[in-house]
C-alpha positions in Angstrom: -19.9 -17.5 -5.1 -18.2 -19.7 -2.7 -19.5 -20.6 0.8 -16.9 -18.3 2.3 -18.1 -15.4 0.1 -21.7 -16.0 1.1 -20.8 -16.1 4.8 -18.8 -12.8 4.6 -21.4 -11.0 2.6 -24.3 -12.2 4.8 -22.3 -11.2 7.9 -21.6 -7.7 6.7 -25.0 -7.1 5.2 -23.7 -6.2 1.7 -26.7 -6.2 -0.6 -27.7 -4.5 -3.8 -24.3 -4.3 -5.4 -23.7 -4.7 -9.1 -20.0 -4.1 -9.3 -17.1 -5.6 -7.4 -13.5 -4.3 -7.6 -10.6 -6.3 -6.1 -7.2 -5.0 -5.0 -4.3 -7.4 -4.9 -0.8 -7.7 -3.5 0.9 -10.6 -5.4 -1.7 -13.4 -5.5 -3.6 -12.2 -2.3 -6.7 -10.2 -2.5 -6.2 -7.4 0.1 -9.3 -5.2 -0.6 -12.7 -5.6 -2.1 -15.0 -2.6 -3.0 -18.7 -3.1 -3.6 -20.6 -0.5 -5.7 -24.2 0.1 -6.8 -24.4 1.7 -10.3 -21.4 0.2 -12.0 -17.7 1.0 -11.8 -18.3 4.7 -11.2 -21.2 4.1 -8.9 -21.8 4.6 -5.2 -19.6 2.7 -2.8 -21.7 0.4 -0.6 -18.9 -1.3 1.3 -15.1 -1.8 1.4 -13.6 -4.9 2.9 -9.9 -5.3 3.9 -8.4 -8.8 4.1 -5.4 -9.8 6.3 -3.2 -12.8 5.9 -0.9 -14.9 8.0 2.7 -15.9 6.9 1.4 -19.0 5.0 -1.0 -16.9 2.9 -4.2 -17.9 4.7 -6.9 -15.3 5.3 -7.0 -14.5 9.0 -9.3 -11.5 9.1 -11.9 -9.7 7.0 -12.7 -6.2 8.2 -15.4 -3.9 6.8 -13.9 -0.4 6.4 -17.0 1.3 5.0 
């Protein structure tokens, strides 16, 4: 994982996941769902990512 990924996960307290599903628009990741119990498991957290006009991440919001 990258330093940014560690910072985001530590900040949102997402632990114990064993599955990560990403949602994209073009090349940008716009959503990340973390589950325990594989792809059909329990959702632990959902993150939404926002971007500026240059394609830089400007905000990460925990939705669940």
